[in-house]
GUFI-534163 format. One record per atom (N, C-alpha, C, CB): residue in three letters; x, y, z. Coordinates in steps of 0.05 Angstrom, whole numbers, plus 32768, in hexadecimal, padded with zeros to 4 digits. Last residue first. Glycine has a CB too. Layout:
<nodes>
ALAXYZ/...
</nodes>
This chain:
<nodes>
UNK7EED80407F01/UNK7F06804D7F0B/UNK7F0A80487F29/UNK7F06806B7F06/UNK7EBC802F7EF2/UNK7ED2801B7EF4/UNK7EEC80267EFF/UNK7ED8800F7ED8/UNK7E9C805A7EEB/UNK7E99804A7F04/UNK7EAE80367F07/UNK7E7D803D7F03/UNK7EA6806E7EB8/UNK7EB3807B7ECF/UNK7EB280697EE8/UNK7EA780967ED5/UNK7E87804D7E97/UNK7EA480507E92/UNK7EB3805A7EAA/UNK7EA880647E7A/UNK7E5580507EAA/UNK7E6180367EAA/UNK7E7F80387EA4/UNK7E5480247E96/UNK7E4B80897EA3/UNK7E4A807C7EBD/UNK7E5A80627EBD/UNK7E2D80777EC5/UNK7E4E80907E6B/UNK7E61809D7E7D/UNK7E62808F7E98/UNK7E5A80BB7E80/UNK7E2280727E5B/UNK7E3D806B7E51/UNK7E5280777E63/UNK7E4180757E35/UNK7DF8808E7E75/UNK7DFD80727E7B/UNK7E19806A7E72/UNK7DE880607E6C/UNK7DFC80C07E5D/UNK7E0080BE7E7A/UNK7E0780A07E81/UNK7DE780C87E8A/UNK7DED80B17E29/UNK7E0880BB7E2E/UNK7E0F80B97E4C/UNK7E0A80D87E25/UNK7DB880A27E32/UNK7DCB808E7E28/UNK7DE880977E2C/UNK7DC680897E0A/UNK7DA280D47E42/UNK7DA280BC7E54/UNK7DB580A77E4B/UNK7D8680B17E56/UNK7DAC80F37E10/UNK7DBA80F87E2A/UNK7DB980E17E3E/UNK7DAE81117E36/UNK7D8E80EB7DE4/UNK7DA780DC7DE6/UNK7DB480DF7E01/UNK7DBA80E57DD0/UNK7D64810F7DE7/UNK7D5E80F27DEC/UNK7D7780E17DEE/UNK7D4C80E87DD5/UNK7D7B813E7DD6/UNK7D75813B7DF2/UNK7D70811D7DF9/UNK7D5D814C7DFA/UNK7D7B81367D9F/UNK7D9581377DAD/UNK7D9181327DCB/UNK7DA281537DA9/UNK7D45813A7D97/UNK7D5381217D90/UNK7D6E81207D9E/UNK7D57811E7D71/UNK7D3C816E7DA6/UNK7D2F81597DB4/UNK7D3C813E7DAF/UNK7D1181577DAD/UNK7D59818B7D7F/UNK7D61818C7D9B/UNK7D5581757DAB/UNK7D5A81A77DA7/UNK7D6D81877D43/UNK7D57817A7D52/UNK7D6081787D6F/UNK7D50815E7D46/UNK7D9881A27D30/UNK7D7E81A67D22/UNK7D67819A7D32/UNK7D80819A7D06/UNK7DC281BF7D65/UNK7DB981AA7D52/UNK7D9E81B17D45/UNK7DB781907D61/UNK7DD481E37D8B/UNK7DD881E97D6F/UNK7DCF81D47D5C/UNK7DF481EE7D6A/UNK7DEA81B77DC1/UNK7DE181D17DB6/UNK7DE581D27D98/UNK7DF081E87DC4/UNK7DED81957DFE/UNK7DEA81937DE1/UNK7DDE81AD7DD7/UNK7DD8817A7DDA/UNK7E1381827E35/UNK7E0581987E28/UNK7E0581937E0A/UNK7E1381B37E2E/UNK7E1A81647E73/UNK7E19815F7E56/UNK7E0881767E4A/UNK7E0C81437E4F/UNK7E3D81537EAC/UNK7E3081697E9E/UNK7E3181647E80/UNK7E3C81857EA5/UNK7E44812F7EE6/UNK7E41812D7EC9/UNK7E3281467EBF/UNK7E3381137EC1/UNK7E6781127F1A/UNK7E5B812B7F11/UNK7E5B812C7EF3/UNK7E6B81447F1D/UNK7E6080DB7F42/UNK7E6880E47F27/UNK7E5980FD7F20/UNK7E6480CE7F12/UNK7E7880B97F79/UNK7E6680CE7F70/UNK7E7180D87F55/UNK7E6480E57F85/UNK7E7D807C7F9E/UNK7E83808B7F86/UNK7E6E80A17F80/UNK7E8680797F6D/UNK7E6D805B7FC8/UNK7E89805E7FC3/UNK7E9180707FAB/UNK7E9580447FBE/UNK7E2F804B7FAD/UNK7E4280467FC3/UNK7E5F80497FBB/UNK7E3D802B7FCF/UNK7E2080837F81/UNK7E1E80667F87/UNK7E3280617F9E/UNK7E2480537F6E/UNK7E0580BB7F63/UNK7E1280B07F7B/UNK7E0B80927F7E/UNK7E0980BF7F94/UNK7E0D80EC7F34/UNK7E0480D17F38/UNK7E1480C57F4F/UNK7E0880C07F1E/UNK7DF8812B7F27/UNK7E0B811C7F38/UNK7DFF81007F3D/UNK7E10812C7F54/UNK7DEF81537EEB/UNK7DE7813E7EFF/UNK7DFF81357F0F/UNK7DDB81267EF0/UNK7DD381797EB8/UNK7DE681787ECE/UNK7DDD81637EE2/UNK7DE981947EDB/UNK7DCA81877E75/UNK7DC281747E8A/UNK7DD981737E9F/UNK7DBD81577E7E/UNK7DB081B67E49/UNK7DC681AF7E5B/UNK7DBC819D7E71/UNK7DD581C87E66/UNK7DA281C87E08/UNK7D9881BA7E1F/UNK7DB081B17E2F/UNK7D8581A17E17/UNK7D9582007DDB/UNK7DA681EC7DE8/UNK7D9781DF7E00/UNK7DC181F87DF2/UNK7D7382267DC6/UNK7D88821B7DB4/UNK7D9B82077DC2/UNK7D9882317DA9/UNK7D4D82327DEE/UNK7D45822F7DD2/UNK7D5A82207DC0/UNK7D3F824A7DC6/UNK7D5C82087E27/UNK7D5A82217E19/UNK7D52821C7DFC/UNK7D7582327E1B/UNK7D5C81E77E64/UNK7D5381E67E48/UNK7D4F82027E3D/UNK7D3881D77E46/UNK7D7E81C47E92/UNK7D7B81E07E88/UNK7D7481DF7E6A/UNK7D9681F07E8D/UNK7D75819C7EC9/UNK7D72819E7EAC/UNK7D6D81BB7EA4/UNK7D5A818C7EA3/UNK7D98817A7EFB/UNK7D8D81947EF3/UNK7D8C81957ED4/UNK7D9E81AC7EFE/UNK7D9881477F2E/UNK7D9C81527F14/UNK7D8F816D7F10/UNK7D92813F7EFF/UNK7DAF81107F51/UNK7DA7812C7F54/UNK7DAC813A7F3A/UNK7DB7813A7F6D/UNK7DA380CE7F5B/UNK7DA880E27F46/UNK7D9D80FD7F4F/UNK7D9C80DA7F2B/UNK7DBB80907F71/UNK7DAE80A97F78/UNK7DB680BF7F65/UNK7DB480B17F96/UNK7DAE804D7F60/UNK7DBF80657F5B/UNK7DAF807E7F62/UNK7DC980667F3D/UNK7D8880277F63/UNK7D95802F7F7C/UNK7DA880477F78/UNK7DA580187F87/UNK7D9580077F27/UNK7D82800C7F3C/UNK7D9080127F56/UNK7D6E7FF47F3F/UNK7DC180287EF9/UNK7DBA80127F0A/UNK7DA6801A7F1F/UNK7DD380077F18/UNK7DA580507EC3/UNK7DB8804B7ED8/UNK7DAF80347EEA/UNK7DBD80657EE8/UNK7D7C805A7EA2/UNK7D9480517E95/UNK7DAB804C7EA9/UNK7D9E80667E81/UNK7D5180707EBC/UNK7D4D80557EB0/UNK7D67804A7EA3/UNK7D3780567E9B/UNK7D6580A37ECA/UNK7D5F808F7EDE/UNK7D5E80737ED3/UNK7D4580957EEB/UNK7D7080D07EAE/UNK7D8180B97EA9/UNK7D7B80A17EBC/UNK7D9E80C17EAD/UNK7D4C80F57EBF/UNK7D4D80F07EA3/UNK7D5D80D77E9D/UNK7D5B81087E95/UNK7D2780E27EFA/UNK7D4080EB7EED/UNK7D3F80E47ECF/UNK7D5880DF7EFA/UNK7CFC80E67F20/UNK7CF880E17F03/UNK7D1080EC7EF3/UNK7CDE80EF7EFA/UNK7D1680F27F50/UNK7D0680DA7F4E/UNK7D0280D27F30/UNK7CEA80DD7F5B/UNK7D53810A7F62/UNK7D3E810C7F4D/UNK7D3080F27F4A/UNK7D4B81157F32/UNK7D60811D7FA5/UNK7D6481097F8F/UNK7D4C810B7F7C/UNK7D6780ED7F9B/UNK7D6281647FAE/UNK7D59814A7FB5/UNK7D5F81377F9E/UNK7D3B814A7FBC/UNK7D9D81907FAE/UNK7D8381867FA4/UNK7D7C816B7FB0/UNK7D8581847F85/UNK7DCE819D7FBE/UNK7DB881A77FCF/UNK7D9D819C7FC6/UNK7DB881C67FCE/UNK7DEF81897F96/UNK7DEE817B7FB0/UNK7DD881847FC2/UNK7E09817E7FBE/UNK7DE881B17F6F/UNK7DDC81967F6B/UNK7DDA81877F86/UNK7DED81867F57/UNK7E0681DB7F84/UNK7DEA81DE7F80/UNK7DDB81C37F7D/UNK7DE481EF7F67/UNK7E3A81C57F84/UNK7E2E81CE7F9D/UNK7E0F81D17F9A/UNK7E3A81E97FA5/UNK7E4281BD7F4D/UNK7E4181A67F5F/UNK7E3381AE7F79/UNK7E5E819B7F65/UNK7E4381F37F3D/UNK7E2F81E07F32/UNK7E2C81C87F44/UNK7E3581D87F16/UNK7E7082067F57/UNK7E5682117F5E/UNK7E3F81FE7F54/UNK7E52822C7F52/UNK7E9781E77F3C/UNK7E9481E67F5A/UNK7E7981F07F62/UNK7EAA81F87F67/UNK7E9381F37F04/UNK7E8D81D87F0F/UNK7E8881D77F2D/UNK7EA481C67F08/UNK7E7082337EFE/UNK7E8882227EFC/UNK7E8282077F09/UNK7EA182307F0B/UNK7E4A82617ED7/UNK7E5082557EF0/UNK7E6B82467EED/UNK7E3A82417EF9/UNK7E3C82717EA5/UNK7E3382827EBB/UNK7E3A82777ED6/UNK7E1582877EB8/UNK7E53824A7E86/UNK7E5682667E7D/UNK7E4E82797E94/UNK7E45826B7E65/UNK7E5B82127E88/UNK7E6082237EA0/UNK7E6482407E98/UNK7E7882187EAF/UNK7E7182057E44/UNK7E6381FF7E5C/UNK7E6B82127E72/UNK7E6881E27E65/UNK7E91820B7E19/UNK7E75820F7E14/UNK7E64820C7E2E/UNK7E6B81FB7DFF/UNK7EC381FC7E29/UNK7EBE82197E26/UNK7EA182207E20/UNK7ED082247E10/UNK7EC481C67E26/UNK7EBE81D17E40/UNK7EB881EF7E3D/UNK7ED481CD7E54/UNK7EC8819D7DFF/UNK7EBB81B77DF9/UNK7EB381C57E13/UNK7EA381B37DE7/UNK7ECB816B7E30/UNK7ECC81717E13/UNK7EBC818B7E0E/UNK7EC081597E02/UNK7EEE814D7E67/UNK7EDB81607E5C/UNK7EDF81627E3D/UNK7EDF817C7E68/UNK7EFA812C7EA5/UNK7EFB812C7E88/UNK7EE781407E7D/UNK7EF5810F7E7D/UNK7F1881117EDE/UNK7F0B81287ED2/UNK7F0F81277EB3/UNK7F1781437EDD/UNK7F1E80F07F1B/UNK7F1D80ED7EFE/UNK7F0E81057EF3/UNK7F1080D27EF5/UNK7F4881077F51/UNK7F2D81037F44/UNK7F3180FF7F26/UNK7F1A811A7F4A/UNK7F7581167F6A/UNK7F7380FA7F62/UNK7F5980F47F53/UNK7F7680E87F7A/UNK7F6E81497F7A/UNK7F8381447F65/UNK7F8281287F5B/UNK7F9F814A7F71/UNK7F26814A7F7F/UNK7F41814C7F8A/UNK7F5581487F73/UNK7F4681377FA1/UNK7EE3814F7F8B/UNK7EF881587F77/UNK7F13815B7F85/UNK7EEF81727F6A/UNK7EC681137FA6/UNK7ECC81307FA7/UNK7EE381367F94/UNK7ED381387FC3/UNK7EB281057F61/UNK7EB281167F79/UNK7EBA81067F92/UNK7E9681227F7E/UNK7EC881067F1E/UNK7EC180F77F36/UNK7EC481097F4E/UNK7ED380DD7F39/UNK7EAC81267EE5/UNK7EBF81267EFB/UNK7EB581157F12/UNK7EC481437F04/UNK7EA281407EA5/UNK7E9E81297EB6/UNK7EB4812A7ECC/UNK7E9F810E7EA6/UNK7E8181637E74/UNK7E9381667E8B/UNK7E8D81507E9E/UNK7E8F81837E98/UNK7E7881727E2E/UNK7E77815F7E45/UNK7E8A81687E5B/UNK7E7E81427E3C/UNK7E5181837DF5/UNK7E65818B7E09/UNK7E61817A7E22/UNK7E6281AA7E11/UNK7E4381827DB1/UNK7E4181747DCB/UNK7E58817D7DDD/UNK7E4281567DC7/UNK7E1C819D7D81/UNK7E3681A17D8E/UNK7E3381957DAA/UNK7E3E81BF7D8F/UNK7DF781717D54/UNK7DF981847D6A/UNK7E1681877D74/UNK7DE7817C7D82/UNK7DEF814A7D2F/UNK7DFC81637D26/UNK7DFE81787D3C/UNK7DEC816E7D0F/UNK7E0081067D37/UNK7DF0811C7D40/UNK7DFE81367D39/UNK7DEA811A7D5E/UNK7E2080DB7D2E/UNK7E0E80E27D18/UNK7DFB80F97D20/UNK7DFD80CA7D11/UNK7E3D80D77D5E/UNK7E4B80DC7D45/UNK7E3980E47D2E/UNK7E5C80C47D3D/UNK7E2780C97D8E/UNK7E2380E47D84/UNK7E3080EA7D69/UNK7E2D80F87D99/UNK7E3480947D9A/UNK7E19809E7D9E/UNK7E1380B97D90/UNK7E1380A07DBC/UNK7E6B808D7D91/UNK7E58807E7D80/UNK7E3B80887D83/UNK7E5980617D87/UNK7E8180AF7DBB/UNK7E8180B77D9F/UNK7E6D80A77D8D/UNK7E9D80B47D94/UNK7E8280997DEE/UNK7E6B80AA7DE6/UNK7E6A80B07DC9/UNK7E6C80C47DF6/UNK7EB080787DF2/UNK7E96806F7DFC/UNK7E7F807F7DF1/UNK7E9580717E1B/UNK7EDB80947DDF/UNK7ED3807B7DD1/UNK7EB880717DDA/UNK7EE880667DD7/UNK7EDB80BD7E05/UNK7ED680C37DE8/UNK7ECD80AA7DD9/UNK7EEF80CF7DDB/UNK7EEA80A47E33/UNK7ECE80AC7E30/UNK7EC880B37E13/UNK7EC880C37E42/UNK7F1180777E47/UNK7F1080867E2E/UNK7EF3808D7E29/UNK7F1C80767E15/UNK7F3980667E7B/UNK7F1E806E7E74/UNK7F1F80807E5C/UNK7F11807C7E8C/UNK7F6C805D7E8B/UNK7F61804A7E77/UNK7F4580517E6F/UNK7F62802E7E83/UNK7F7880817EB0/UNK7F8680847E97/UNK7F7B80717E82/UNK7FA4807F7E9B/UNK7F5E80707EDC/UNK7F5180867ECD/UNK7F5F808A7EB2/UNK7F5280A07EDD/UNK7F7E804B7EF5/UNK7F6A80417EE3/UNK7F5D80577ED2/UNK7F5580317EF2/UNK7FBF804C7F00/UNK7FA9805F7F01/UNK7F9580567EEC/UNK7FB2807C7EFC/UNK7FDC80177F22/UNK7FD680227F08/UNK7FBD80347F0A/UNK7FD1800C7EF3/UNK800E80127F51/UNK7FF180157F4D/UNK7FEC80237F32/UNK7FE480257F63/UNK8040800C7F62/UNK80397FFF7F49/UNK801C80017F42/UNK80417FE27F4A/UNK806F80327F7E/UNK805280307F7C/UNK804B80257F61/UNK8045804C7F80/UNK80A9800F7F95/UNK809C80217F82/UNK807E801C7F81/UNK80A8801F7F66/UNK80B580097FDA/UNK80B17FFD7FC0/UNK80A380117FAE/UNK80A07FE37FC3/UNK80E080158009/UNK80CD80257FFA/UNK80CA80197FDE/UNK80D580437FF8/UNK80E97FF38041/UNK80EE7FF08024/UNK80D880008015/UNK80EF7FD2801B/UNK81067FF7807B/UNK80F18004806C/UNK80F88003804F/UNK80ED80228076/UNK81117FD680B4/UNK81187FD68098/UNK81017FE18088/UNK81207FB9808E/UNK81297FE480F2/UNK81127FE780E1/UNK811B7FE980C4/UNK8101800080E8/UNK813D7FCA812C/UNK81467FCD8111/UNK812D7FCE80FF/UNK815A7FB78108/UNK81367FEB8169/UNK812B7FD78156/UNK81357FDE813A/UNK810D7FD68157/UNK81687FF58197/UNK815980018181/UNK81507FEA816F/UNK816980168171/UNK81707FF681DE/UNK81737FE981C4/UNK81617FF681B0/UNK816E7FCB81C6/UNK8164800A820D/UNK8177801981FD/UNK817C800C81E2/UNK8191801B820C/UNK81447FFA8237/UNK81388000821D/UNK814B8012820C/UNK811D800E8220/UNK81557FE78266/UNK815780048263/UNK814C800D8248/UNK8173800D8266/UNK814E7FB1825D/UNK813F7FBE8272/UNK813F7FDC826F/UNK81497FB6828E/UNK81747FA88234/UNK81577FA4822F/UNK81467FB28243/UNK81507F86822F/UNK81A37FB4824E/UNK819C7FC28236/UNK817E7FC08230/UNK81AC7FB8821D/UNK81A37F8E8277/UNK81A37FAA827D/UNK819A7FBB8265/UNK81BF7FB38287/UNK81A57F5E825B/UNK818E7F64826C/UNK818C7F828272/UNK81907F548286/UNK81D87F638243/UNK81C07F628232/UNK81A77F688242/UNK81BD7F458226/UNK81F87F638271/UNK81F87F7A825F/UNK81DF7F7A824E/UNK82117F79824D/UNK81EE7F308287/UNK81E77F488296/UNK81E67F618285/UNK81FB7F4C82AD/UNK82037F10825D/UNK81E77F0E8264/UNK81DE7F278274/UNK81E37EF58276/UNK82397F1F825E/UNK82297F248246/UNK820C7F24824D/UNK82307F108230/UNK82477F0B8291/UNK824A7F28828B/UNK82397F308273/UNK82687F2F8286/UNK823E7ED5828A/UNK822E7EE3829D/UNK822F7F028298/UNK82377EDD82BA/UNK82657ECA8263/UNK82497EC4825D/UNK82377ED48270/UNK82437EA68260/UNK82957ED7827F/UNK828E7EE58266/UNK82707EE28260/UNK829E7EDA824E/UNK82947EB282A8/UNK82937ECE82AE/UNK828B7EDE8296/UNK82AF7ED882B8/UNK82987E82828B/UNK82807E87829A/UNK827E7EA582A1/UNK827F7E7782B4/UNK82CD7E898276/UNK82B67E868264/UNK829B7E8C8273/UNK82B57E6A825A/UNK82ED7E8C82A4/UNK82EC7EA38292/UNK82D37EA28280/UNK83057EA48280/UNK82E37E5982B9/UNK82DC7E7182C9/UNK82DA7E8982B7/UNK82F27E7682DE/UNK82F67E398290/UNK82DA7E378298/UNK82D17E5082A7/UNK82D57E1F82A9/UNK832D7E488292/UNK831D7E4D827A/UNK82FF7E4C8280/UNK83237E388264/UNK833A7E3582C6/UNK833D7E5182BF/UNK832C7E5982A6/UNK835A7E5882B9/UNK83317DFE82C1/UNK83217E0E82D4/UNK83227E2B82CE/UNK832B7E0982F1/UNK83587DF3829B/UNK833C7DEE8295/UNK832A7DFE82A7/UNK83357DCF8298/UNK83867E0182B9/UNK83807E0F82A0/UNK83637E0B8298/UNK83927E058289/UNK83847DDC82E3/UNK83827DF982E9/UNK837B7E0982D0/UNK839D7E0282F4/UNK838A7DAC82C7/UNK83727DB182D6/UNK836E7DCF82DC/UNK83727DA182F0/UNK83BE7DB382B4/UNK83A87DB082A1/UNK838E7DB682AF/UNK83A77D948295/UNK83DB7DB382E4/UNK83DB7DCB82D2/UNK83C47DCA82BF/UNK83F67DCC82C3/UNK83D17D8082F6/UNK83C87D968306/UNK83C67DAF82F5/UNK83DA7D9A831E/UNK83EB7D6382CE/UNK83CE7D5F82D2/UNK83C27D7782E1/UNK83C97D4582E0/UNK84207D7382D7/UNK84137D7982BD/UNK83F57D7782C0/UNK841D7D6482A8/UNK84287D60830B/UNK842A7D7D8306/UNK841C7D8482EC/UNK84477D868305/UNK84237D298302/UNK84107D378314/UNK84107D55830F/UNK84167D318332/UNK844F7D2182E1/UNK84347D1B82D7/UNK841F7D2A82E8/UNK842F7CFD82D7/UNK84797D2E8304/UNK84757D3E82EB/UNK84597D3A82E0/UNK84897D3682D6/UNK84737D07832B/UNK84707D238332/UNK846B7D34831A/UNK84897D2D8341/UNK847F7CD9830D/UNK84647CDC8319/UNK845F7CF98321/UNK84617CCA8332/UNK84B57CE28301/UNK84A17CE082EC/UNK84847CE482F6/UNK84A37CC482DF/UNK84CE7CE38334/UNK84CD7CFC8324/UNK84B97CFA830D/UNK84E87D018318/UNK84C37CAC8344/UNK84B77CC38352/UNK84B77CDC8342/UNK84C67CC7836B/UNK84E27C898324/UNK84C57C8A8320/UNK84B97CA4832D/UNK84B87C72832C/UNK85167C8E8337/UNK85107C95831B/UNK84F27C998317/UNK851B7C7F8308/UNK85157C7B836B/UNK851E7C978367/UNK85197CA0834A/UNK853B7C99836D/UNK85067C478362/UNK84F37C59836E/UNK84FA7C768369/UNK84F17C53838C/UNK85377C32834E/UNK851E7C33833D/UNK850A7C468348/UNK85127C17833B/UNK85577C36837B/UNK855E7C468363/UNK85467C488351/UNK85767C398355/UNK853F7C12839C/UNK853F7C2E83A4/UNK85467C40838C/UNK85537C3383BB/UNK854A7BE28381/UNK852E7BEC8385/UNK852D7C0A838C/UNK85207BDC839A/UNK85857BE08386/UNK85777BE3836C/UNK855A7BED836F/UNK85777BC9835E/UNK85987BD583BB/UNK859C7BF083AF/UNK858A7BF48397/UNK85B97BF483A8/UNK858D7BA183C5/UNK85817BB583D6/UNK85837BD083CA/UNK858F7BB483F1/UNK85AB7B87839F/UNK858E7B84839E/UNK85817B9A83AF/UNK85867B6983A8/UNK85DF7B9283B2/UNK85D67B9C8397/UNK85B87B9C8395/UNK85E37B8B8381/UNK85E07B7883E1/UNK85E27B9483E1/UNK85D87BA183C7/UNK85FF7B9C83E6/UNK85DD7B4483CF/UNK85C77B4E83DF/UNK85C87B6C83E0/UNK85C97B4383FC/UNK860D7B3F83B5/UNK85F47B3D83A5/UNK85DD7B4983B5/UNK85EE7B21839E/UNK86307B4283E0/UNK86317B5683CC/UNK86187B5783BB/UNK86497B5283B9/UNK86257B1383FC/UNK86207B2D8409/UNK86207B4383F5/UNK86347B32841F/UNK86367AEB83DC/UNK861A7AEF83E0/UNK86147B0983EC/UNK860E7AD983F1/UNK866E7AF183E6/UNK86627AF383CB/UNK86457AF983CD/UNK86667ADA83BB/
</nodes>
C-alpha cells in the first residue's frame, strides 16, 4: 500500500514541472518579441531623425532654400496737402476793393509733376517769355538786399527778384528760398487808377502766398 503512494508522489512533481516549463517559455518568447519590436522602432526613429538632419544641413549649405518674402502693398494713404491750399481765399481780401486787374503765377521749385502750381489770369503774364526762362534768369541774380517783400518774410529767407515797371502795369517776379523749399512767385497789377497803391499791396500778397505755400 505504501509503495503505491510513494510512486504517486514521485510522479506528481514531474507532471507539475512539465506544465510550468511551457508557460515560462511562452513568457520569455513574448518578452523577447517585445524587446525586438522596441529596438526596431528605436532604430527606425533614429535613422529617420539623422536622415532629416543631414538633408536639412545639405539644403542650408547649398543655399537651395528660398526665403519667404511677404510683400503687402498697402494703399498710399498720404494726403496731398496742396489740395488744401486755397490761395484765392488768402489773397482776395487784400485786392477785392482794388480796381486793378491782378494776375498771379505761383509754383514750387524744382518744377515737377509733384510741384504745387497755381495761377490766375495767366494769359496776362509771360507775354515775352515763359516760366522756365523767368526762373532761369532769376536764379542768375544775387539775393536782393533791399527786396520789396523783405520786411514781410521771415528773417533768413533769401529773395531773388525782378521788378518791371511800365506806365500801365507793374510786374513783380521773385524766387523765395528757405531751407527745404523754393517758391516762384509772379504778381502783375495793371489797368488800375492808382498804380502806386496797387504796387504797395504786393509785399502783403507775397506774404500771404508764402505762408500758404510753405505748409505744403
